[in-house]
C-alpha positions as protocol buffer text, in pm:
chain_id: "A"
residue {
  index: 1
  type: MET
  ca { x: 219 y: -3269 z: -3657 }
}
residue {
  index: 2
  type: ASN
  ca { x: 487 y: -3474 z: -3834 }
}
residue {
  index: 3
  type: ARG
  ca { x: 428 y: -3782 z: -4050 }
}
residue {
  index: 4
  type: LYS
  ca { x: 492 y: -4026 z: -3766 }
}
residue {
  index: 5
  type: GLU
  ca { x: 232 y: -3862 z: -3543 }
}
residue {
  index: 6
  type: ARG
  ca { x: -19 y: -3850 z: -3828 }
}
residue {
  index: 7
  type: ARG
  ca { x: 27 y: -4220 z: -3897 }
}
residue {
  index: 8
  type: ALA
  ca { x: -20 y: -4300 z: -3527 }
}
residue {
  index: 9
  type: ALA
  ca { x: -342 y: -4096 z: -3516 }
}
residue {
  index: 10
  type: ALA
  ca { x: -477 y: -4272 z: -3823 }
}
residue {
  index: 11
  type: HIS
  ca { x: -389 y: -4614 z: -3679 }
}
residue {
  index: 12
  type: THR
  ca { x: -567 y: -4532 z: -3353 }
}
residue {
  index: 13
  type: GLN
  ca { x: -874 y: -4412 z: -3540 }
}
residue {
  index: 14
  type: ARG
  ca { x: -890 y: -4732 z: -3749 }
}
residue {
  index: 15
  type: LYS
  ca { x: -879 y: -4945 z: -3434 }
}
residue {
  index: 16
  type: LEU
  ca { x: -1163 y: -4747 z: -3279 }
}
residue {
  index: 17
  type: ASP
  ca { x: -1370 y: -4789 z: -3595 }
}
residue {
  index: 18
  type: GLN
  ca { x: -1304 y: -5167 z: -3603 }
}
residue {
  index: 19
  type: LYS
  ca { x: -1411 y: -5204 z: -3238 }
}
residue {
  index: 20
  type: ALA
  ca { x: -1730 y: -5009 z: -3308 }
}
residue {
  index: 21
  type: GLU
  ca { x: -1810 y: -5231 z: -3610 }
}
residue {
  index: 22
  type: LYS
  ca { x: -1750 y: -5552 z: -3411 }
}
residue {
  index: 23
  type: LYS
  ca { x: -1973 y: -5431 z: -3128 }
}
residue {
  index: 24
  type: LEU
  ca { x: -2247 y: -5339 z: -3373 }
}
residue {
  index: 25
  type: ALA
  ca { x: -2220 y: -5676 z: -3550 }
}
residue {
  index: 26
  type: ALA
  ca { x: -2242 y: -5868 z: -3222 }
}
residue {
  index: 27
  type: ASN
  ca { x: -2558 y: -5682 z: -3115 }
}
residue {
  index: 28
  type: PRO
  ca { x: -2739 y: -5525 z: -3409 }
}
residue {
  index: 29
  type: ASN
  ca { x: -3013 y: -5381 z: -3184 }
}
residue {
  index: 30
  type: THR
  ca { x: -2764 y: -5168 z: -2992 }
}
residue {
  index: 31
  type: VAL
  ca { x: -2753 y: -4809 z: -3090 }
}
residue {
  index: 32
  type: SER
  ca { x: -2397 y: -4710 z: -3155 }
}
residue {
  index: 33
  type: GLU
  ca { x: -2261 y: -4439 z: -2923 }
}
residue {
  index: 34
  type: PRO
  ca { x: -2146 y: -4122 z: -3088 }
}
residue {
  index: 35
  type: ASN
  ca { x: -1775 y: -4101 z: -3139 }
}
residue {
  index: 36
  type: THR
  ca { x: -1626 y: -3850 z: -2899 }
}
residue {
  index: 37
  type: VAL
  ca { x: -1316 y: -3799 z: -3108 }
}
residue {
  index: 38
  type: CYS
  ca { x: -1306 y: -3456 z: -3263 }
}
residue {
  index: 39
  type: ASP
  ca { x: -1374 y: -3449 z: -3636 }
}
residue {
  index: 40
  type: ALA
  ca { x: -1044 y: -3270 z: -3679 }
}
residue {
  index: 41
  type: THR
  ca { x: -861 y: -3603 z: -3610 }
}
residue {
  index: 42
  type: LYS
  ca { x: -1087 y: -3817 z: -3831 }
}
residue {
  index: 43
  type: VAL
  ca { x: -915 y: -3926 z: -4150 }
}
residue {
  index: 44
  type: MET
  ca { x: -1104 y: -4058 z: -4450 }
}
residue {
  index: 45
  type: THR
  ca { x: -872 y: -4215 z: -4706 }
}
residue {
  index: 46
  type: ALA
  ca { x: -958 y: -4146 z: -5064 }
}
residue {
  index: 47
  type: SER
  ca { x: -881 y: -4353 z: -5369 }
}
residue {
  index: 48
  type: ALA
  ca { x: -527 y: -4356 z: -5489 }
}
residue {
  index: 49
  type: GLY
  ca { x: -634 y: -4263 z: -5841 }
}
residue {
  index: 50
  type: ASN
  ca { x: -786 y: -3934 z: -5738 }
}
residue {
  index: 51
  type: ASN
  ca { x: -547 y: -3669 z: -5867 }
}
residue {
  index: 52
  type: THR
  ca { x: -766 y: -3363 z: -5838 }
}
residue {
  index: 53
  type: THR
  ca { x: -599 y: -3037 z: -5750 }
}
residue {
  index: 54
  type: LYS
  ca { x: -872 y: -2941 z: -5502 }
}
residue {
  index: 55
  type: THR
  ca { x: -747 y: -2812 z: -5163 }
}
residue {
  index: 56
  type: PRO
  ca { x: -737 y: -3110 z: -4926 }
}
residue {
  index: 57
  type: THR
  ca { x: -974 y: -3120 z: -4631 }
}
residue {
  index: 58
  type: TRP
  ca { x: -998 y: -3337 z: -4323 }
}
residue {
  index: 59
  type: ASP
  ca { x: -1296 y: -3526 z: -4468 }
}
residue {
  index: 60
  type: SER
  ca { x: -1105 y: -3640 z: -4776 }
}
residue {
  index: 61
  type: TRP
  ca { x: -734 y: -3594 z: -4782 }
}
residue {
  index: 62
  type: GLU
  ca { x: -464 y: -3786 z: -4964 }
}
residue {
  index: 63
  type: GLY
  ca { x: -172 y: -3634 z: -4784 }
}
residue {
  index: 64
  type: TRP
  ca { x: -80 y: -3916 z: -4546 }
}
residue {
  index: 65
  type: ASP
  ca { x: 148 y: -4090 z: -4796 }
}
residue {
  index: 66
  type: ASN
  ca { x: 310 y: -3784 z: -4951 }
}
residue {
  index: 67
  type: ASP
  ca { x: 460 y: -3455 z: -4843 }
}
residue {
  index: 68
  type: ASP
  ca { x: 149 y: -3243 z: -4896 }
}
residue {
  index: 69
  type: PRO
  ca { x: 88 y: -3002 z: -4606 }
}
residue {
  index: 70
  type: PRO
  ca { x: -217 y: -3086 z: -4393 }
}
residue {
  index: 71
  type: PRO
  ca { x: -524 y: -2861 z: -4416 }
}
residue {
  index: 72
  type: PRO
  ca { x: -603 y: -2620 z: -4132 }
}
residue {
  index: 73
  type: TYR
  ca { x: -783 y: -2762 z: -3830 }
}
residue {
  index: 74
  type: PRO
  ca { x: -1152 y: -2682 z: -3828 }
}
residue {
  index: 75
  type: PRO
  ca { x: -1294 y: -2531 z: -3508 }
}
residue {
  index: 76
  type: CYS
  ca { x: -1448 y: -2807 z: -3300 }
}
residue {
  index: 77
  type: GLN
  ca { x: -1592 y: -2848 z: -2954 }
}
residue {
  index: 78
  type: ASP
  ca { x: -1726 y: -3174 z: -2806 }
}
residue {
  index: 79
  type: GLY
  ca { x: -1683 y: -3346 z: -3140 }
}
residue {
  index: 80
  type: LYS
  ca { x: -1893 y: -3091 z: -3329 }
}
residue {
  index: 81
  type: GLU
  ca { x: -1775 y: -2826 z: -3564 }
}
residue {
  index: 82
  type: GLU
  ca { x: -1851 y: -2474 z: -3455 }
}
residue {
  index: 83
  type: SER
  ca { x: -1961 y: -2231 z: -3721 }
}
residue {
  index: 84
  type: ARG
  ca { x: -1905 y: -1863 z: -3648 }
}
residue {
  index: 85
  type: LYS
  ca { x: -2094 y: -1608 z: -3847 }
}
residue {
  index: 86
  type: PRO
  ca { x: -1871 y: -1313 z: -3938 }
}
residue {
  index: 87
  type: ILE
  ca { x: -1987 y: -976 z: -3807 }
}
residue {
  index: 88
  type: SER
  ca { x: -2127 y: -743 z: -4069 }
}
residue {
  index: 89
  type: ASP
  ca { x: -2001 y: -392 z: -4139 }
}
residue {
  index: 90
  type: ALA
  ca { x: -2331 y: -242 z: -4025 }
}
residue {
  index: 91
  type: LYS
  ca { x: -2317 y: -428 z: -3693 }
}
residue {
  index: 92
  type: ARG
  ca { x: -1955 y: -325 z: -3638 }
}
residue {
  index: 93
  type: ALA
  ca { x: -2040 y: 39 z: -3706 }
}
residue {
  index: 94
  type: SER
  ca { x: -2336 y: 17 z: -3467 }
}
residue {
  index: 95
  type: ASN
  ca { x: -2113 y: -125 z: -3193 }
}
residue {
  index: 96
  type: GLN
  ca { x: -1866 y: 158 z: -3242 }
}
residue {
  index: 97
  type: ARG
  ca { x: -2142 y: 420 z: -3214 }
}
residue {
  index: 98
  type: ASN
  ca { x: -2275 y: 262 z: -2895 }
}
residue {
  index: 99
  type: ALA
  ca { x: -1925 y: 251 z: -2746 }
}
residue {
  index: 100
  type: GLN
  ca { x: -1895 y: 628 z: -2785 }
}
residue {
  index: 101
  type: LYS
  ca { x: -2187 y: 672 z: -2546 }
}
residue {
  index: 102
  type: SER
  ca { x: -2005 y: 494 z: -2256 }
}
residue {
  index: 103
  type: THR
  ca { x: -1718 y: 733 z: -2196 }
}
residue {
  index: 104
  type: GLY
  ca { x: -1741 y: 738 z: -1815 }
}
residue {
  index: 105
  type: ALA
  ca { x: -1744 y: 1043 z: -1589 }
}
residue {
  index: 106
  type: GLN
  ca { x: -1693 y: 1381 z: -1753 }
}
residue {
  index: 107
  type: THR
  ca { x: -1664 y: 1628 z: -1462 }
}
residue {
  index: 108
  type: GLN
  ca { x: -1382 y: 1630 z: -1205 }
}
residue {
  index: 109
  type: SER
  ca { x: -1619 y: 1550 z: -918 }
}
residue {
  index: 110
  type: GLY
  ca { x: -1757 y: 1255 z: -1113 }
}
residue {
  index: 111
  type: LYS
  ca { x: -1407 y: 1128 z: -1186 }
}
residue {
  index: 112
  type: ASP
  ca { x: -1314 y: 1156 z: -818 }
}
residue {
  index: 113
  type: LYS
  ca { x: -1617 y: 947 z: -723 }
}
residue {
  index: 114
  type: SER
  ca { x: -1573 y: 687 z: -998 }
}
residue {
  index: 115
  type: LYS
  ca { x: -1210 y: 619 z: -905 }
}
residue {
  index: 116
  type: MET
  ca { x: -1333 y: 520 z: -557 }
}
residue {
  index: 117
  type: ASN
  ca { x: -1587 y: 266 z: -686 }
}
residue {
  index: 118
  type: ALA
  ca { x: -1376 y: -30 z: -573 }
}
residue {
  index: 119
  type: THR
  ca { x: -1309 y: 113 z: -225 }
}
residue {
  index: 120
  type: ARG
  ca { x: -1482 y: -88 z: 48 }
}
residue {
  index: 121
  type: HIS
  ca { x: -1347 y: 39 z: 381 }
}
residue {
  index: 122
  type: GLY
  ca { x: -1032 y: 236 z: 287 }
}
residue {
  index: 123
  type: LEU
  ca { x: -830 y: 93 z: 578 }
}
residue {
  index: 124
  type: CYS
  ca { x: -540 y: -19 z: 357 }
}
residue {
  index: 125
  type: SER
  ca { x: -580 y: 208 z: 53 }
}
residue {
  index: 126
  type: GLN
  ca { x: -335 y: 473 z: -63 }
}
residue {
  index: 127
  type: THR
  ca { x: -611 y: 735 z: -51 }
}
residue {
  index: 128
  type: VAL
  ca { x: -649 y: 866 z: 305 }
}
residue {
  index: 129
  type: LEU
  ca { x: -992 y: 1028 z: 278 }
}
residue {
  index: 130
  type: LEU
  ca { x: -1312 y: 860 z: 164 }
}
residue {
  index: 131
  type: PRO
  ca { x: -1560 y: 1064 z: -43 }
}
residue {
  index: 132
  type: SER
  ca { x: -1788 y: 1097 z: 262 }
}
residue {
  index: 133
  type: GLU
  ca { x: -1513 y: 1238 z: 490 }
}
residue {
  index: 134
  type: ASP
  ca { x: -1447 y: 1610 z: 543 }
}
residue {
  index: 135
  type: PRO
  ca { x: -1093 y: 1728 z: 450 }
}
residue {
  index: 136
  type: ILE
  ca { x: -1116 y: 2018 z: 699 }
}
residue {
  index: 137
  type: VAL
  ca { x: -1191 y: 1781 z: 988 }
}
residue {
  index: 138
  type: TYR
  ca { x: -906 y: 1555 z: 880 }
}
residue {
  index: 139
  type: GLN
  ca { x: -661 y: 1848 z: 861 }
}
residue {
  index: 140
  type: ALA
  ca { x: -759 y: 1964 z: 1210 }
}
residue {
  index: 141
  type: PHE
  ca { x: -714 y: 1610 z: 1341 }
}
residue {
  index: 142
  type: LEU
  ca { x: -370 y: 1584 z: 1179 }
}
residue {
  index: 143
  type: GLU
  ca { x: -263 y: 1917 z: 1330 }
}
residue {
  index: 144
  type: SER
  ca { x: -361 y: 1791 z: 1676 }
}
residue {
  index: 145
  type: ILE
  ca { x: -139 y: 1485 z: 1621 }
}
residue {
  index: 146
  type: PHE
  ca { x: 154 y: 1713 z: 1532 }
}
residue {
  index: 147
  type: GLU
  ca { x: 91 y: 1922 z: 1844 }
}
residue {
  index: 148
  type: GLN
  ca { x: 92 y: 1605 z: 2051 }
}
residue {
  index: 149
  type: TRP
  ca { x: 425 y: 1470 z: 1920 }
}
residue {
  index: 150
  type: CYS
  ca { x: 605 y: 1800 z: 1842 }
}
residue {
  index: 151
  type: PRO
  ca { x: 834 y: 1661 z: 1568 }
}
residue {
  index: 152
  type: ALA
  ca { x: 1159 y: 1851 z: 1507 }
}
residue {
  index: 153
  type: THR
  ca { x: 1320 y: 1674 z: 1209 }
}
residue {
  index: 154
  type: ASP
  ca { x: 1204 y: 1562 z: 863 }
}
residue {
  index: 155
  type: GLN
  ca { x: 1203 y: 1198 z: 966 }
}
residue {
  index: 156
  type: GLU
  ca { x: 997 y: 1276 z: 1275 }
}
residue {
  index: 157
  type: ASN
  ca { x: 754 y: 1476 z: 1060 }
}
residue {
  index: 158
  type: ARG
  ca { x: 706 y: 1181 z: 823 }
}
residue {
  index: 159
  type: LEU
  ca { x: 650 y: 937 z: 1108 }
}
residue {
  index: 160
  type: THR
  ca { x: 406 y: 1175 z: 1278 }
}
residue {
  index: 161
  type: GLU
  ca { x: 202 y: 1201 z: 959 }
}
residue {
  index: 162
  type: VAL
  ca { x: 196 y: 820 z: 920 }
}
residue {
  index: 163
  type: ILE
  ca { x: 82 y: 786 z: 1281 }
}
residue {
  index: 164
  type: GLY
  ca { x: -195 y: 1042 z: 1223 }
}
residue {
  index: 165
  type: ILE
  ca { x: -316 y: 855 z: 912 }
}
residue {
  index: 166
  type: ALA
  ca { x: -323 y: 525 z: 1103 }
}
residue {
  index: 167
  type: GLU
  ca { x: -521 y: 679 z: 1389 }
}
residue {
  index: 168
  type: TRP
  ca { x: -764 y: 836 z: 1142 }
}
residue {
  index: 169
  type: ARG
  ca { x: -827 y: 497 z: 983 }
}
residue {
  index: 170
  type: LEU
  ca { x: -862 y: 330 z: 1323 }
}
residue {
  index: 171
  type: ARG
  ca { x: -1132 y: 582 z: 1411 }
}
residue {
  index: 172
  type: ARG
  ca { x: -1316 y: 463 z: 1099 }
}
residue {
  index: 173
  type: VAL
  ca { x: -1340 y: 97 z: 1216 }
}
residue {
  index: 174
  type: PRO
  ca { x: -1624 y: 131 z: 1473 }
}
residue {
  index: 175
  type: ALA
  ca { x: -1838 y: 325 z: 1224 }
}
residue {
  index: 176
  type: LEU
  ca { x: -1778 y: 61 z: 957 }
}
residue {
  index: 177
  type: GLU
  ca { x: -1870 y: -221 z: 1197 }
}
residue {
  index: 178
  type: ALA
  ca { x: -2187 y: -41 z: 1304 }
}
residue {
  index: 179
  type: GLY
  ca { x: -2268 y: 19 z: 937 }
}
residue {
  index: 180
  type: ILE
  ca { x: -2242 y: -353 z: 860 }
}
residue {
  index: 181
  type: TYR
  ca { x: -2489 y: -438 z: 1137 }
}
residue {
  index: 182
  type: SER
  ca { x: -2720 y: -155 z: 1038 }
}
residue {
  index: 183
  type: VAL
  ca { x: -2733 y: -264 z: 674 }
}
residue {
  index: 184
  type: GLY
  ca { x: -2775 y: -626 z: 779 }
}
residue {
  index: 185
  type: LEU
  ca { x: -3066 y: -538 z: 1006 }
}
residue {
  index: 186
  type: LEU
  ca { x: -3240 y: -358 z: 721 }
}
residue {
  index: 187
  type: GLU
  ca { x: -3184 y: -643 z: 477 }
}
residue {
  index: 188
  type: HIS
  ca { x: -3277 y: -927 z: 715 }
}
residue {
  index: 189
  type: ASN
  ca { x: -3526 y: -758 z: 944 }
}
residue {
  index: 190
  type: SER
  ca { x: -3795 y: -1011 z: 853 }
}
residue {
  index: 191
  type: LEU
  ca { x: -3598 y: -1288 z: 1027 }
}
residue {
  index: 192
  type: PHE
  ca { x: -3664 y: -1137 z: 1372 }
}
residue {
  index: 193
  type: LEU
  ca { x: -4021 y: -1009 z: 1352 }
}
residue {
  index: 194
  type: ASP
  ca { x: -4167 y: -1309 z: 1537 }
}
residue {
  index: 195
  type: GLU
  ca { x: -3956 y: -1260 z: 1850 }
}
residue {
  index: 196
  type: ALA
  ca { x: -4150 y: -1071 z: 2119 }
}
residue {
  index: 197
  type: ASP
  ca { x: -3880 y: -1040 z: 2385 }
}
residue {
  index: 198
  type: PRO
  ca { x: -3668 y: -735 z: 2288 }
}
residue {
  index: 199
  type: ILE
  ca { x: -3360 y: -855 z: 2482 }
}
residue {
  index: 200
  type: LYS
  ca { x: -3365 y: -1198 z: 2319 }
}
residue {
  index: 201
  type: ARG
  ca { x: -3443 y: -1038 z: 1986 }
}
residue {
  index: 202
  type: ASP
  ca { x: -3137 y: -810 z: 2006 }
}
residue {
  index: 203
  type: ARG
  ca { x: -2919 y: -1104 z: 2105 }
}
residue {
  index: 204
  type: ASP
  ca { x: -3050 y: -1314 z: 1817 }
}
residue {
  index: 205
  type: VAL
  ca { x: -3004 y: -1023 z: 1578 }
}
residue {
  index: 206
  type: GLN
  ca { x: -2638 y: -978 z: 1675 }
}
residue {
  index: 207
  type: GLY
  ca { x: -2563 y: -1349 z: 1647 }
}
residue {
  index: 208
  type: LYS
  ca { x: -2746 y: -1399 z: 1318 }
}
residue {
  index: 209
  type: LEU
  ca { x: -2595 y: -1093 z: 1155 }
}
residue {
  index: 210
  type: TYR
  ca { x: -2247 y: -1198 z: 1268 }
}
residue {
  index: 211
  type: LEU
  ca { x: -2294 y: -1535 z: 1097 }
}
residue {
  index: 212
  type: ILE
  ca { x: -2423 y: -1368 z: 782 }
}
residue {
  index: 213
  type: TYR
  ca { x: -2145 y: -1106 z: 764 }
}
residue {
  index: 214
  type: GLU
  ca { x: -1873 y: -1311 z: 934 }
}
residue {
  index: 215
  type: LYS
  ca { x: -1632 y: -1273 z: 642 }
}
residue {
  index: 216
  type: GLN
  ca { x: -1670 y: -894 z: 628 }
}
residue {
  index: 217
  type: LEU
  ca { x: -1639 y: -855 z: 1004 }
}
residue {
  index: 218
  type: LYS
  ca { x: -1332 y: -1080 z: 1023 }
}
residue {
  index: 219
  type: ASN
  ca { x: -1169 y: -887 z: 741 }
}
residue {
  index: 220
  type: LEU
  ca { x: -1244 y: -561 z: 924 }
}
residue {
  index: 221
  type: SER
  ca { x: -1092 y: -701 z: 1244 }
}
residue {
  index: 222
  type: LEU
  ca { x: -785 y: -818 z: 1053 }
}
residue {
  index: 223
  type: GLN
  ca { x: -728 y: -474 z: 902 }
}
residue {
  index: 224
  type: GLU
  ca { x: -772 y: -316 z: 1246 }
}
residue {
  index: 225
  type: ARG
  ca { x: -505 y: -546 z: 1397 }
}
residue {
  index: 226
  type: ARG
  ca { x: -266 y: -462 z: 1115 }
}
residue {
  index: 227
  type: LEU
  ca { x: -322 y: -91 z: 1163 }
}
residue {
  index: 228
  type: ARG
  ca { x: -270 y: -114 z: 1539 }
}
residue {
  index: 229
  type: SER
  ca { x: 47 y: -319 z: 1494 }
}
residue {
  index: 230
  type: GLN
  ca { x: 188 y: -67 z: 1245 }
}
residue {
  index: 231
  type: HIS
  ca { x: 79 y: 223 z: 1467 }
}
residue {
  index: 232
  type: LYS
  ca { x: 258 y: 71 z: 1765 }
}
residue {
  index: 233
  type: SER
  ca { x: 574 y: 17 z: 1562 }
}
residue {
  index: 234
  type: ASP
  ca { x: 569 y: 374 z: 1428 }
}
residue {
  index: 235
  type: THR
  ca { x: 509 y: 531 z: 1770 }
}
residue {
  index: 236
  type: THR
  ca { x: 792 y: 326 z: 1921 }
}
residue {
  index: 237
  type: GLU
  ca { x: 1027 y: 439 z: 1645 }
}
residue {
  index: 238
  type: LEU
  ca { x: 921 y: 804 z: 1684 }
}
residue {
  index: 239
  type: LYS
  ca { x: 972 y: 793 z: 2061 }
}
residue {
  index: 240
  type: GLN
  ca { x: 1319 y: 647 z: 2011 }
}
residue {
  index: 241
  type: LEU
  ca { x: 1408 y: 915 z: 1756 }
}
residue {
  index: 242
  type: GLN
  ca { x: 1295 y: 1194 z: 1987 }
}
residue {
  index: 243
  type: GLN
  ca { x: 1475 y: 1040 z: 2284 }
}
residue {
  index: 244
  type: ASP
  ca { x: 1798 y: 1011 z: 2083 }
}
residue {
  index: 245
  type: ARG
  ca { x: 1760 y: 1371 z: 1963 }
}
residue {
  index: 246
  type: ILE
  ca { x: 1705 y: 1503 z: 2316 }
}
residue {
  index: 247
  type: GLU
  ca { x: 1997 y: 1298 z: 2447 }
}
residue {
  index: 248
  type: LYS
  ca { x: 2226 y: 1430 z: 2174 }
}
residue {
  index: 249
  type: ALA
  ca { x: 2116 y: 1786 z: 2249 }
}
residue {
  index: 250
  type: LYS
  ca { x: 2192 y: 1735 z: 2618 }
}
residue {
  index: 251
  type: GLN
  ca { x: 2532 y: 1592 z: 2538 }
}
residue {
  index: 252
  type: ALA
  ca { x: 2610 y: 1881 z: 2304 }
}
residue {
  index: 253
  type: GLU
  ca { x: 2495 y: 2133 z: 2565 }
}
residue {
  index: 254
  type: GLN
  ca { x: 2707 y: 1968 z: 2834 }
}
residue {
  index: 255
  type: ALA
  ca { x: 3009 y: 1957 z: 2601 }
}
residue {
  index: 256
  type: LEU
  ca { x: 2969 y: 2330 z: 2527 }
}
residue {
  index: 257
  type: LYS
  ca { x: 2936 y: 2406 z: 2897 }
}
residue {
  index: 258
  type: ASP
  ca { x: 3250 y: 2206 z: 2978 }
}
residue {
  index: 259
  type: GLU
  ca { x: 3439 y: 2382 z: 2699 }
}
residue {
  index: 260
  type: ARG
  ca { x: 3337 y: 2726 z: 2827 }
}
residue {
  index: 261
  type: GLU
  ca { x: 3432 y: 2637 z: 3183 }
}
residue {
  index: 262
  type: ALA
  ca { x: 3774 y: 2523 z: 3059 }
}
residue {
  index: 263
  type: ILE
  ca { x: 3819 y: 2857 z: 2880 }
}
residue {
  index: 264
  type: VAL
  ca { x: 3734 y: 3052 z: 3195 }
}
residue {
  index: 265
  type: LYS
  ca { x: 3969 y: 2840 z: 3408 }
}
residue {
  index: 266
  type: ARG
  ca { x: 4252 y: 2882 z: 3158 }
}
residue {
  index: 267
  type: ALA
  ca { x: 4195 y: 3258 z: 3138 }
}
residue {
  index: 268
  type: ALA
  ca { x: 4190 y: 3287 z: 3519 }
}
residue {
  index: 269
  type: LYS
  ca { x: 4511 y: 3086 z: 3552 }
}
residue {
  index: 270
  type: ILE
  ca { x: 4692 y: 3294 z: 3289 }
}
residue {
  index: 271
  type: SER
  ca { x: 4562 y: 3618 z: 3443 }
}
residue {
  index: 272
  type: ALA
  ca { x: 4687 y: 3511 z: 3789 }
}
residue {
  index: 273
  type: ASN
  ca { x: 5031 y: 3423 z: 3651 }
}
residue {
  index: 274
  type: CYS
  ca { x: 5053 y: 3759 z: 3472 }
}
residue {
  index: 275
  type: TYR
  ca { x: 4965 y: 3937 z: 3796 }
}
residue {
  index: 276
  type: LYS
  ca { x: 5235 y: 3747 z: 3984 }
}
residue {
  index: 277
  type: LEU
  ca { x: 5497 y: 3828 z: 3723 }
}
residue {
  index: 278
  type: ASN
  ca { x: 5376 y: 4187 z: 3702 }
}
residue {
  index: 279
  type: LYS
  ca { x: 5296 y: 4154 z: 3332 }
}
residue {
  index: 280
  type: PRO
  ca { x: 4990 y: 4284 z: 3144 }
}
residue {
  index: 281
  type: PHE
  ca { x: 4719 y: 4029 z: 3061 }
}
residue {
  index: 282
  type: ARG
  ca { x: 4616 y: 4063 z: 2701 }
}
residue {
  index: 283
  type: PRO
  ca { x: 4358 y: 3783 z: 2620 }
}
residue {
  index: 284
  type: ALA
  ca { x: 4406 y: 3808 z: 2241 }
}
residue {
  index: 285
  type: ASN
  ca { x: 4771 y: 3705 z: 2280 }
}
residue {
  index: 286
  type: PHE
  ca { x: 4659 y: 3372 z: 2427 }
}
residue {
  index: 287
  type: GLY
  ca { x: 4391 y: 3294 z: 2167 }
}
residue {
  index: 288
  type: PHE
  ca { x: 4084 y: 3424 z: 2353 }
}
residue {
  index: 289
  type: ASP
  ca { x: 3804 y: 3601 z: 2165 }
}
residue {
  index: 290
  type: PHE
  ca { x: 3726 y: 3852 z: 2440 }
}
residue {
  index: 291
  type: THR
  ca { x: 3904 y: 4170 z: 2555 }
}
residue {
  index: 292
  type: TYR
  ca { x: 4053 y: 4248 z: 2893 }
}
residue {
  index: 293
  type: ASP
  ca { x: 3773 y: 4501 z: 2963 }
}
residue {
  index: 294
  type: GLU
  ca { x: 3510 y: 4229 z: 2905 }
}
residue {
  index: 295
  type: TYR
  ca { x: 3706 y: 3987 z: 3123 }
}
residue {
  index: 296
  type: ASP
  ca { x: 3736 y: 4245 z: 3400 }
}
residue {
  index: 297
  type: HIS
  ca { x: 3363 y: 4327 z: 3374 }
}
residue {
  index: 298
  type: TYR
  ca { x: 3273 y: 3963 z: 3427 }
}
residue {
  index: 299
  type: TRP
  ca { x: 3483 y: 3926 z: 3741 }
}
residue {
  index: 300
  type: LYS
  ca { x: 3342 y: 4240 z: 3896 }
}
residue {
  index: 301
  type: LEU
  ca { x: 2988 y: 4107 z: 3848 }
}
residue {
  index: 302
  type: GLN
  ca { x: 3089 y: 3760 z: 3962 }
}
residue {
  index: 303
  type: ASP
  ca { x: 3246 y: 3886 z: 4285 }
}
residue {
  index: 304
  type: ALA
  ca { x: 2938 y: 4092 z: 4369 }
}
residue {
  index: 305
  type: GLN
  ca { x: 2702 y: 3802 z: 4285 }
}
residue {
  index: 306
  type: TYR
  ca { x: 2905 y: 3549 z: 4481 }
}
residue {
  index: 307
  type: GLU
  ca { x: 2897 y: 3763 z: 4795 }
}
residue {
  index: 308
  type: LEU
  ca { x: 2515 y: 3771 z: 4781 }
}
residue {
  index: 309
  type: THR
  ca { x: 2415 y: 3426 z: 4651 }
}
residue {
  index: 310
  type: GLU
  ca { x: 2737 y: 3224 z: 4617 }
}
residue {
  index: 311
  type: GLU
  ca { x: 2633 y: 3152 z: 4258 }
}
residue {
  index: 312
  type: VAL
  ca { x: 2867 y: 3128 z: 3960 }
}
residue {
  index: 313
  type: LEU
  ca { x: 2765 y: 3334 z: 3659 }
}
residue {
  index: 314
  type: ASP
  ca { x: 2792 y: 3208 z: 3305 }
}
residue {
  index: 315
  type: PHE
  ca { x: 3100 y: 3379 z: 3163 }
}
residue {
  index: 316
  type: HIS
  ca { x: 2992 y: 3383 z: 2799 }
}
residue {
  index: 317
  type: LYS
  ca { x: 2637 y: 3501 z: 2876 }
}
residue {
  index: 318
  type: VAL
  ca { x: 2775 y: 3793 z: 3080 }
}
residue {
  index: 319
  type: ILE
  ca { x: 3019 y: 3883 z: 2799 }
}
residue {
  index: 320
  type: GLU
  ca { x: 2740 y: 3865 z: 2536 }
}
residue {
  index: 321
  type: ALA
  ca { x: 2509 y: 4084 z: 2744 }
}
residue {
  index: 322
  type: HIS
  ca { x: 2791 y: 4335 z: 2797 }
}
residue {
  index: 323
  type: ARG
  ca { x: 2856 y: 4354 z: 2421 }
}
residue {
  index: 324
  type: ASN
  ca { x: 2486 y: 4402 z: 2344 }
}
residue {
  index: 325
  type: ALA
  ca { x: 2464 y: 4682 z: 2598 }
}
residue {
  index: 326
  type: LYS
  ca { x: 2761 y: 4861 z: 2443 }
}
residue {
  index: 327
  type: LYS
  ca { x: 2609 y: 4825 z: 2094 }
}
residue {
  index: 328
  type: ALA
  ca { x: 2277 y: 4964 z: 2213 }
}
residue {
  index: 329
  type: ALA
  ca { x: 2451 y: 5258 z: 2378 }
}
């Protein structure tokens, strides 16, 4: 606070004091109201001849008209100074000893349980399993999800696992809702003891418990909608990925088939031209990776097959089978 602000505070305080004195003089029987201004802003001017070297305080301070630094503000609340008793060494040592007794869980099982203390329903938590759920059952459920979707790539595997986690949490919702009603019925069972009709009693129980636990039930419904929306988005993405993968595989298979058919047609054309010109047909000279014996073996089988079924054999499969047979022999 600079000198100008201090002077303004002192001027305001003097005006308040003058108004209080005038009000008291006009009606002496009126009990003066306590001043609500904090004592830290009250300034009591001392005599100008007081030259003591005592540390100035807010009750008597001569620093307004000189450059002396102001004293520290006393703690105040609602116009009253607050005195705080310093803690003793014995009390501090006692607090430290008591703190050593509250160290939390010691065993691993206790730590696993304590870290789940804030978990209410686990529908949106990073931890998949609740302490009451069986990991073996969850693993079997997840394996069934993988068998259902048959992922083939890393991205499909990740999406399949996310879908399995969402379905596992969605399976938890009905049990949680039933648990809310069950706990509510135990806690508020006395509200429905006077009703004799069991049908009306059950209806009243459901309605009353819904009003009591409306917030919890709405939150549960909200989490369920979020899980279903995310599950739908993930399944749509996984289906698209698998469809694209299958389509690419079909295209690659068709491209390979077309390439092999072109090789066979080219080889047949070159072989026919060599026969017309009375020249030997050597496939290696034209860039083919098969021998003339393999080529001749295919056409012998193809002619025999075509006479019986009019089917066209796969050239490369026949060549591969012929090579395997020669290796085995």
